[in-house]
C-alpha positions in Angstrom: 72.3 79.1 52.0 71.2 78.5 48.4 72.7 75.3 46.8 74.7 76.4 43.8 77.7 75.0 42.0 81.0 75.3 43.8 83.1 78.1 42.3 86.8 77.1 41.7 88.8 80.2 41.1 92.3 80.3 39.5 94.0 83.7 39.7 96.9 83.7 37.3 99.5 86.1 35.7 101.7 84.8 32.9 101.4 81.1 33.9 103.7 78.3 32.8 101.5 76.7 30.1 102.6 73.1 30.9 102.0 73.5 34.6 98.6 75.2 34.2 97.6 72.3 32.0 98.4 70.0 34.9 96.2 72.1 37.1 93.3 72.0 34.7 93.7 68.3 34.0 93.6 67.6 37.8 90.3 69.5 38.0 88.9 67.6 35.0 89.8 64.3 36.7 87.9 65.1 39.9 85.8 62.3 41.3 82.7 64.4 41.5 80.3 64.9 38.6 81.3 67.7 36.1 78.1 69.6 37.0 79.2 69.9 40.6 81.5 72.9 40.0 82.5 75.6 37.6 86.0 77.0 37.0 86.6 80.7 36.8 90.1 81.7 35.6 91.0 85.3 36.5 93.6 86.4 33.9 95.5 89.0 35.8 97.1 91.1 33.1 99.0 88.3 31.4 101.3 89.4 28.6 99.7 86.9 26.3 96.0 86.8 27.3 94.6 83.3 27.9 92.0 81.9 25.6 89.4 79.2 25.5 91.9 76.8 24.0 94.0 77.0 27.2 91.0 75.6 29.1 90.5 72.6 26.8 90.9 69.9 29.5 87.8 71.4 31.2 85.8 71.6 28.0 86.5 68.0 27.2 85.0 66.9 30.5 82.0 69.2 30.2 82.9 71.4 33.1 81.5 74.9 33.0 84.3 77.4 32.8 85.0 81.1 32.0 87.9 83.4 31.6 87.7 86.9 33.2 90.3 89.5 32.6 91.4 91.7 35.6 93.7 94.4 34.1 94.8 95.8 37.5 97.9 93.8 38.4 98.0 92.1 41.8 96.9 88.9 43.4 94.6 90.7 45.9 92.9 92.5 43.1 92.4 89.2 41.2 90.9 87.7 44.3 88.5 90.6 44.7 87.5 90.1 41.1 86.8 86.4 41.7 84.6 87.3 44.6 82.7 89.8 42.5 82.2 87.3 39.7 80.8 84.5 41.9 77.7 84.0 44.0 78.1 80.6 45.5 78.5 79.9 49.2 82.1 78.9 48.9 85.1 79.6 46.7 87.9 77.0 46.3 91.0 79.0 45.4 93.5 77.0 43.2 96.9 78.3 42.2 98.0 77.9 38.6 100.7 75.5 39.7 98.6 73.2 41.9 97.8 69.6 41.0 94.8 68.4 43.0 94.4 64.9 44.3 91.4 63.3 42.4 89.1 63.4 45.4 90.0 66.9 46.5 86.6 68.4 45.7 84.7 65.4 46.9 86.4 65.6 50.3 86.0 69.3 50.6 82.3 69.3 49.9 81.8 66.6 52.5 83.8 68.7 55.0 81.5 71.7 54.3 78.5 69.6 55.1 80.0 68.3 58.3 81.4 71.5 59.6 79.2 74.5 59.4 81.5 76.3 61.8 84.3 76.4 59.3 85.0 79.7 57.6 88.0 78.5 55.7 90.1 75.3 55.5 92.9 73.7 53.5 95.1 70.7 53.5 98.5 69.3 52.7 100.6 71.1 50.1 103.4 68.8 49.0 106.2 68.9 46.4 105.8 66.5 43.5 108.4 63.7 43.3 110.5 65.3 40.6 111.1 68.5 42.7 113.7 67.8 45.4 115.6 70.9 46.3 119.0 70.7 48.1 118.9 70.4 51.8 119.7 74.1 52.7 116.4 75.1 50.9 114.2 72.9 53.2 113.7 75.6 56.0 112.3 77.9 53.3 109.6 75.5 52.1 106.8 76.8 54.4 107.4 80.3 52.9 107.1 78.8 49.4 103.6 77.3 50.0 104.7 73.8 51.1 102.6 72.7 54.1 102.4 69.4 55.9 101.5 69.3 59.6 100.9 65.6 59.8 97.8 63.5 59.6 95.7 65.0 62.5 93.1 67.6 61.9 94.0 71.0 63.5 91.2 73.5 64.1 91.7 77.1 65.4 89.7 80.1 66.4 92.4 82.4 67.6 93.1 85.8 65.8 96.8 84.9 65.2 98.8 82.7 62.8 98.7 79.0 63.5 98.9 75.7 61.6 95.1 75.8 61.3 95.3 78.8 58.9 95.2 77.6 55.3 97.6 78.8 52.6 95.9 80.4 49.6 96.7 77.4 47.4 93.9 74.9 47.7 92.0 77.0 50.2 88.2 76.7 50.7 86.7 80.0 51.8 83.1 80.7 53.0 81.2 83.6 51.4 80.9 85.4 54.7 84.7 85.4 55.0 85.0 86.5 51.3 82.6 89.4 52.0 84.6 90.5 55.0 87.8 90.4 52.9 86.3 92.6 50.2 84.9 95.1 52.8 88.4 95.4 54.3 89.9 96.1 50.9 87.8 99.3 50.8 88.9 100.6 54.2 92.6 101.1 53.9 94.9 101.8 50.9 97.6 99.6 52.4 95.5 96.5 51.8 96.8 96.2 48.2 100.4 96.3 49.4 99.9 92.6 50.4 100.2 89.9 47.8 102.2 89.6 44.7 102.0 92.1 41.9 103.5 90.4 38.9 106.6 88.2 39.2 108.9 90.8 40.6 107.1 92.2 43.6 107.2 89.4 46.2 104.9 90.9 48.8 103.1 88.3 50.8 100.7 87.9 53.8 97.6 88.3 51.6 96.6 84.8 52.5 96.6 85.6 56.2 94.4 88.7 55.9 91.9 86.6 54.0 91.9 83.6 56.3 92.1 85.6 59.5 88.7 87.0 58.6 87.1 83.7 59.6 87.9 84.1 63.3 87.0 87.7 63.2 83.4 86.9 62.2 83.1 84.0 64.7 84.0 81.1 62.5 86.9 78.7 62.6 89.9 77.8 60.4 91.1 74.3 59.9 93.9 72.1 58.5 92.3 69.0 57.0 95.1 66.6 56.0 92.8 64.4 53.9 93.0 67.2 51.3 96.2 66.8 49.3 97.6 68.8 46.4 101.0 68.8 44.7 102.6 72.3 44.4 104.6 72.5 41.3 107.0 75.3 42.3 109.2 76.7 39.7 112.8 75.6 40.3 114.0 79.2 40.2 112.3 79.8 43.5 114.9 77.6 45.2 117.7 80.0 44.2 119.5 81.9 47.0 119.0 85.3 45.5 115.2 84.7 45.0 114.8 83.5 48.6 116.7 86.5 50.1 114.4 88.8 48.1 111.4 86.8 49.2 112.3 87.0 52.9 113.0 90.7 52.7 109.6 91.3 51.2 108.0 89.0 53.8 109.4 91.2 56.6 107.8 94.3 55.1 104.5 92.5 54.4 104.3 91.2 58.0 104.4 94.8 59.2 101.7 95.9 56.8 99.5 92.9 57.9 99.8 93.7 61.6 98.9 97.3 60.8 95.8 96.4 58.9 94.7 93.9 61.6 95.6 95.8 64.7 96.0 99.5 63.8 99.2 101.5 63.5 102.2 99.7 65.1 104.7 101.4 67.3 108.3 100.9 66.2 109.7 98.0 68.3 112.7 98.9 70.6 115.0 96.5 68.7 114.4 98.6 65.5 114.9 102.0 67.1 118.7 102.3 67.2 121.4 100.8 65.1 123.0 99.2 68.1 119.8 97.4 69.2 119.1 96.4 65.6 122.5 94.8 65.0 122.2 93.0 68.3 118.8 91.6 67.0 120.4 90.6 63.7 123.2 88.6 65.5 120.6 86.9 67.6 118.4 86.1 64.6 121.3 84.8 62.5 122.9 82.5 65.1 119.5 81.3 66.3 118.6 79.9 62.8 122.1 78.9 61.6 121.5 75.3 62.7 118.7 75.0 60.1 121.0 76.2 57.3 123.4 79.1 56.7 121.2 80.5 53.9 118.2 80.5 56.2 120.1 82.4 58.9 121.1 85.0 56.3 117.4 85.2 55.3 116.4 86.1 58.8 118.7 89.1 58.5 116.9 90.0 55.2 113.5 89.6 56.9 114.4 92.1 59.7 115.8 94.6 57.2 112.6 94.4 55.3 110.5 94.8 58.5 112.5 97.7 59.8 112.3 99.6 56.4 108.5 99.1 56.3 108.0 100.3 59.9 109.9 103.5 58.9 107.8 104.0 55.8 104.6 103.8 57.8 105.6 106.2 60.6 
């Protein structure tokens, strides 16, 4: 594969200016030479369009950068635009609230050289020190893009979710996987039901359909704990109302994901009748109550979302 600059792509919609600055400053502070990579910022229909001034930290370091406007709202559409605008062998996707460790790119490039079998990989996503939510929020953190499976490398080649599957934040994705993702977007209109559309639509599972493509083309996914970034989540995402809405949306997104990957899904028995459904809800609630009462309620919200989506797709 032709040696080109690494493409670092940031897909953003109405970012928090101070946090985006942290993201860009962390890129400007990378241990590799500025000529090693370029930064492409996909402005996904922000109310106040981003300008060159917003990318000043990159300009000061002499890092090549560009803003591309994608007017069709949605994270999946922004990612497709990033794929179309790049030609390199890999994309490093960085969220607009990620602060990369200074050796993040150096380590990632070394992993690419050592592991030609990798189709995608990512690392630890941790909260910064100033963000410490109350204890009942902790079970929700994996659903909010916080990921730490310890200090051992985990590699997977199964067509199912596992700890080897990287989150979108800080994910390195091979061009072959990117091409497969784009091709899939053209095959089914439900594809764009996955992933956020603005700040109000909390659809998810877009990361999974991207990363799962690695296994489907005979490559591997990996969790590489030497890669570390701080995820500067907005504190409003720790609120009960937001988390219930998130988990309800996640239930629906999971059904869409399974349909896209495996074909039309039959309605599970536990969703067919009200009696079976409420028995499932009791089991889900009491099974997770020990983690936190809020998380138990969220499992109920998840199943309501999944059941509703199953019925929509009949």
